[in-house]
C-alpha positions as CSV (number, residue, x, y, z in Angstrom):
1,M,94.9,113.7,83.5
2,D,98.3,113.9,84.7
3,L,99.6,110.4,85.5
4,R,103.3,111.2,85.1
5,S,103.9,110.5,88.8
6,D,102.2,110.8,92.3
7,T,104.6,113.7,93.0
8,V,102.3,116.0,91.1
9,T,99.7,116.0,93.7
10,M,98.6,119.3,95.3
11,P,97.9,120.0,98.9
12,T,94.2,120.1,99.6
13,P,92.5,122.9,101.2
14,A,92.3,120.9,104.5
15,M,96.2,120.3,104.4
16,R,96.8,124.1,103.5
17,D,94.7,125.0,106.7
18,A,96.8,122.8,108.8
19,M,100.0,124.3,107.3
20,A,98.8,127.9,107.7
21,Q,98.0,127.3,111.5
22,A,101.1,125.5,112.3
23,P,103.4,126.7,115.3
24,V,107.0,127.2,113.8
25,G,110.5,127.9,115.1
26,D,114.1,127.6,113.8
27,D,114.8,124.0,113.1
28,V,118.4,124.5,112.9
29,Y,118.3,125.2,116.6
30,G,115.8,122.3,117.2
31,E,113.1,124.7,117.9
32,D,110.3,124.0,115.5
33,P,107.6,122.3,117.4
34,T,105.7,121.0,114.4
35,I,108.8,119.3,112.9
36,L,109.5,117.8,116.3
37,E,106.1,116.4,116.3
38,L,106.4,115.0,113.0
39,E,109.8,113.5,113.6
40,A,108.5,111.7,116.7
41,M,105.2,110.5,114.9
42,G,107.4,109.3,112.0
43,A,109.9,107.4,114.2
44,A,106.9,105.6,116.2
45,L,105.3,104.8,113.0
46,L,108.4,103.2,111.4
47,G,109.2,101.3,114.6
48,Q,112.4,103.3,115.2
49,E,113.6,105.6,118.0
50,A,114.3,108.9,116.0
51,A,113.7,110.5,112.7
52,L,114.7,113.5,110.6
53,F,112.6,115.5,108.1
54,C,114.5,116.0,105.0
55,V,113.3,118.0,101.8
56,T,113.4,115.2,99.5
57,G,113.4,111.3,99.3
58,S,116.8,111.6,97.4
59,L,118.3,113.6,100.3
60,A,117.0,111.1,102.8
61,N,118.4,108.1,100.9
62,L,121.7,109.9,100.5
63,L,121.9,110.3,104.2
64,G,120.4,106.7,104.9
65,V,123.1,105.0,102.8
66,W,125.9,107.3,104.0
67,L,125.0,106.0,107.6
68,L,125.8,102.5,106.3
69,A,129.0,102.9,104.4
70,E,132.3,104.7,104.8
71,R,134.0,106.5,101.7
72,G,135.3,103.6,99.4
73,E,132.9,100.9,100.7
74,E,129.8,99.6,98.8
75,V,126.1,99.1,99.0
76,L,124.2,96.6,97.2
77,C,120.9,97.0,95.5
78,D,118.6,96.0,92.5
79,A,119.6,97.2,89.2
80,K,116.3,99.2,88.9
81,A,116.6,100.9,92.5
82,H,116.1,104.5,92.5
83,I,119.3,105.2,94.4
84,V,121.4,104.0,91.2
85,R,118.9,105.1,88.4
86,A,117.5,108.3,89.5
87,E,119.4,110.2,92.1
88,M,122.3,111.5,89.8
89,G,125.1,109.5,90.9
90,A,125.1,111.3,94.3
91,H,126.2,108.4,96.5
92,G,129.5,108.3,94.7
93,A,129.7,111.9,93.8
94,L,129.1,113.4,97.1
95,H,129.9,110.5,99.6
96,G,132.4,108.2,97.9
97,I,130.2,105.3,98.2
98,T,130.0,102.6,95.3
99,T,127.2,100.3,94.4
100,R,126.9,96.9,92.8
101,T,123.4,95.6,91.6
102,W,121.5,92.4,91.2
103,S,118.7,91.9,88.6
104,T,115.4,90.2,89.2
105,P,112.5,89.9,86.7
106,D,110.1,91.1,89.2
107,G,111.9,93.8,91.2
108,V,111.7,91.7,94.4
109,A,114.7,91.4,96.6
110,R,115.8,87.9,97.7
111,V,118.7,86.7,100.0
112,E,119.8,84.3,97.4
113,D,120.4,87.0,95.0
114,I,122.2,89.1,97.5
115,E,124.5,86.5,99.3
116,P,126.7,85.7,96.5
117,M,127.5,89.3,95.9
118,V,128.7,90.2,99.3
119,S,132.3,91.0,99.7
120,F,134.0,91.0,103.0
121,D,137.1,93.0,103.5
122,S,140.1,91.0,102.2
123,G,142.4,93.7,101.2
124,H,141.7,93.2,97.7
125,L,138.0,93.8,96.9
126,V,135.7,96.4,97.7
127,R,134.0,96.0,101.1
128,T,130.3,95.6,101.0
129,A,129.0,97.7,104.1
130,G,125.2,97.1,103.4
131,V,122.2,96.3,101.4
132,E,119.5,98.7,100.0
133,V,115.8,97.6,99.3
134,E,113.1,99.8,97.8
135,N,109.4,99.5,98.6
136,T,107.5,99.7,96.4
137,M,109.9,99.3,93.5
138,N,109.1,102.1,91.2
139,F,110.8,101.0,88.0
140,A,109.3,97.5,88.5
141,G,105.9,98.8,88.4
142,G,105.2,99.4,92.1
143,A,106.1,95.8,93.0
144,I,105.8,95.1,96.7
145,Q,108.8,93.6,98.7
146,P,107.1,90.7,100.7
147,L,107.5,91.3,104.5
148,D,108.8,87.7,104.8
149,Q,111.7,88.5,102.2
150,V,112.6,91.6,103.8
151,R,112.7,89.8,107.3
152,Q,115.2,87.2,105.6
153,I,117.3,89.9,104.2
154,S,117.5,91.8,107.4
155,A,118.3,88.7,109.4
156,Y,121.2,88.1,107.0
157,C,122.3,91.6,107.2
158,H,122.4,91.3,111.1
159,D,124.2,88.1,111.1
160,H,127.0,89.4,108.7
161,G,127.5,92.8,110.2
162,L,125.7,94.6,107.3
163,G,123.5,97.7,107.4
164,L,120.1,97.6,105.8
165,H,118.6,100.7,104.0
166,I,114.9,100.8,103.2
167,D,113.9,103.3,100.6
168,G,110.3,103.9,101.7
169,A,109.4,106.1,98.8
170,R,105.9,104.1,98.6
171,L,106.3,102.2,101.7
172,A,102.7,103.3,102.8
173,N,101.3,101.7,99.4
174,A,102.9,98.4,100.3
175,C,101.5,98.5,103.7
176,V,98.0,99.2,102.5
177,A,98.1,96.7,99.9
178,T,99.4,93.9,102.1
179,G,98.0,94.8,105.7
180,A,101.4,95.1,107.1
181,S,102.2,98.1,109.3
182,L,105.0,100.7,108.6
183,A,106.8,99.4,111.8
184,D,106.6,95.8,110.4
185,Y,108.9,96.9,107.6
186,G,110.6,99.9,109.4
187,S,111.9,97.9,112.4
188,L,113.8,95.5,110.0
189,A,116.0,98.2,108.8
190,T,119.0,100.1,109.9
191,T,117.9,103.2,108.3
192,V,114.4,103.6,106.6
193,T,112.6,106.4,104.8
194,L,109.2,107.4,104.2
195,C,108.1,109.8,101.6
196,L,105.2,112.2,102.3
197,S,105.0,114.0,99.0
198,K,103.7,111.2,96.6
199,G,100.7,109.3,97.3
200,L,100.2,110.8,100.8
201,G,99.6,114.2,99.2
202,A,102.1,116.6,101.1
203,P,103.8,119.2,99.0
204,V,107.4,118.1,100.2
205,G,109.3,116.0,102.4
206,T,110.5,112.7,103.5
207,L,111.4,111.2,106.9
208,L,114.5,109.1,107.6
209,A,114.3,107.0,110.6
210,S,117.0,105.2,112.7
211,T,118.5,105.3,116.2
212,P,119.0,108.6,117.8
213,D,122.8,108.5,117.4
214,R,122.7,107.8,113.5
215,I,120.0,110.6,113.1
216,A,122.1,113.0,115.3
217,R,124.9,112.3,112.7
218,A,122.5,112.6,109.8
219,R,121.4,116.1,111.1
220,V,125.0,117.3,110.9
221,Q,125.6,115.9,107.5
222,R,122.1,117.3,106.2
223,K,123.4,120.8,107.2
224,R,126.7,120.2,105.6
225,L,125.0,119.5,102.5
226,G,123.2,122.8,102.6
227,A,119.8,121.4,103.7
228,G,119.1,122.7,107.1
229,W,115.5,124.0,107.7
230,R,114.5,127.2,109.4
231,Q,110.7,127.7,110.0
232,A,109.7,124.5,108.0
233,G,106.9,123.5,110.4
234,I,104.7,124.9,107.8
235,L,105.8,121.9,105.7
236,A,105.8,119.6,108.4
237,A,102.2,120.2,109.3
238,A,101.4,119.0,105.8
239,G,103.3,115.7,106.6
240,I,101.3,115.2,109.8
241,Y,98.1,115.7,108.0
242,A,99.1,113.4,105.4
243,L,100.0,110.6,108.0
244,E,96.8,111.4,109.8
245,N,94.4,111.3,106.8
246,N,95.8,110.1,103.5
247,V,97.3,106.6,104.2
248,D,94.1,104.6,104.0
249,R,92.9,106.2,101.0
250,L,96.0,104.9,99.0
251,A,93.7,101.8,98.4
252,E,91.5,103.8,96.1
253,D,94.8,104.8,94.0
254,H,95.4,101.1,93.6
255,E,92.0,100.4,92.4
256,S,92.3,103.2,90.0
257,A,95.6,101.5,88.7
258,R,93.9,98.4,88.2
259,A,90.9,100.0,86.3
260,F,93.3,101.9,84.1
261,A,95.2,98.8,83.2
262,Q,91.8,96.9,82.5
263,E,91.0,99.5,80.0
264,V,94.4,99.5,78.3
265,R,93.9,95.7,77.9
266,R,90.8,96.4,75.8
267,G,93.0,97.7,72.9
268,A,96.2,96.2,73.8
269,A,96.0,93.3,76.0
270,W,99.9,92.6,75.7
271,A,100.8,96.0,77.0
272,V,100.1,95.8,80.6
273,P,100.8,93.0,83.3
274,D,98.2,90.8,84.5
275,Q,98.5,92.0,88.0
276,I,98.9,95.4,89.2
277,A,100.3,95.6,92.8
278,T,99.9,99.2,93.8
279,N,99.5,102.4,92.0
280,I,102.2,102.3,89.3
281,V,101.6,100.7,85.8
282,V,104.4,100.3,83.5
283,V,103.0,100.0,79.9
284,D,104.8,98.3,77.0
285,T,104.5,100.4,73.7
286,G,105.4,97.6,71.5
287,T,106.5,98.6,68.0
288,M,105.4,102.4,68.8
289,D,108.2,104.6,70.0
290,A,107.4,105.5,73.7
291,D,108.2,109.3,73.0
292,L,105.3,109.1,70.3
293,V,102.9,107.5,72.6
294,V,103.7,110.2,75.2
295,A,103.2,113.0,72.6
296,Q,99.9,111.5,71.4
297,A,98.7,111.2,74.8
298,E,99.6,114.7,75.7
299,E,97.5,115.8,72.7
300,R,94.5,114.0,74.0
301,G,94.8,115.4,77.6
302,L,96.8,112.6,79.3
303,R,100.3,113.2,80.7
304,L,102.6,109.9,81.0
305,S,106.0,109.6,81.7
306,K,108.6,107.7,79.4
307,L,110.7,104.9,81.0
308,S,112.5,103.7,78.0
309,S,112.1,103.9,74.2
310,T,109.5,100.9,74.5
311,Q,107.9,101.9,78.0
312,V,105.7,104.5,79.5
313,R,104.5,104.8,83.0
314,A,101.2,105.8,84.6
315,V,101.0,106.5,88.2
316,T,97.5,107.1,89.9
317,H,97.1,109.4,92.9
318,L,94.7,111.6,94.8
319,D,94.3,114.3,92.2
320,V,93.0,112.0,89.6
321,S,89.5,110.4,90.1
322,A,88.7,106.8,89.5
323,P,86.5,107.7,86.2
324,E,89.5,110.0,85.0
325,C,91.8,107.0,85.2
326,V,89.3,104.8,83.3
327,E,89.2,107.6,80.7
328,A,92.9,107.6,80.6
329,G,93.2,104.0,80.1
330,R,90.7,104.1,77.2
331,V,92.8,106.9,75.6
332,L,96.0,105.0,75.9
333,A,94.3,101.8,74.7
334,E,93.2,103.7,71.4
335,I,96.5,105.0,70.8
336,L,98.2,101.6,71.3
337,Q,96.0,100.1,68.7
338,E,98.3,101.2,66.0
339,A,101.0,99.1,67.9
340,Q,101.9,95.5,67.8
341,P,103.9,93.8,70.5
342,A,107.7,94.1,70.1
């Protein structure tokens, strides 16, 4: 039972068939018909005019943030954001963009947290060029950014000449959970990504969407970074299949996450939140070291990821059934019976 991440999903036989039958061409020349189809589909779904197919979410974020800020400028984001915790410092190392962060207990971005941090060019301070919001918030347990809050942030950014990047790593999960559309969120952003290789089940790939001019710039920068595609329509076909077949079923993963958490509560009620928003469950290990919890779970056929010395994470997905998620929760509950709240 591998609940380390929803990135571990494997393409289904039907998805593999779609990949095998995909017409392809050289995408550096703009001639791969399946990539062009995916990019047009993604742009329309996200309420934008153009899109770019990238190999990873980290690359798509790197390009999306780069489109907002010049070298020496800054982007504001949550302290738990993937762009500052899990992208190897790439925005500073490769593009010279600095970041400053706000902190919230629930991972939800709010204008009142952002507004006091904004620094307009005065000749002394780093100029704020944009704001980044992650939906859902991975390290905050799959927290959903409420659409009304994102609308307020978008309006503030528009009124003050700031860009807004939405890291849509699990944006489809947020939409399935709330009933909002991808375009409801995507149209609010200057740049927005949508990952295809997590809960949607494609083997690789993330879309970056924005205006045609910005996407043309991003395409050049993508190649400059060594990430131009050739006959990658084989991979784009998996993305098309995922968008056409695997969005609505994300609700099953959310239900599995709730069932997992319910089982954990039977042995350690203190270890998991009362409410599980989507497909991510952050588990407090209390007085047990997280490394020990991960190791004991592995011995019993359950794979989890460590977030900190006192936290582990479980992520439900299409390759782990609902009964398996219940069993996984039971296993973890038994392990945590040896622990106490920290």
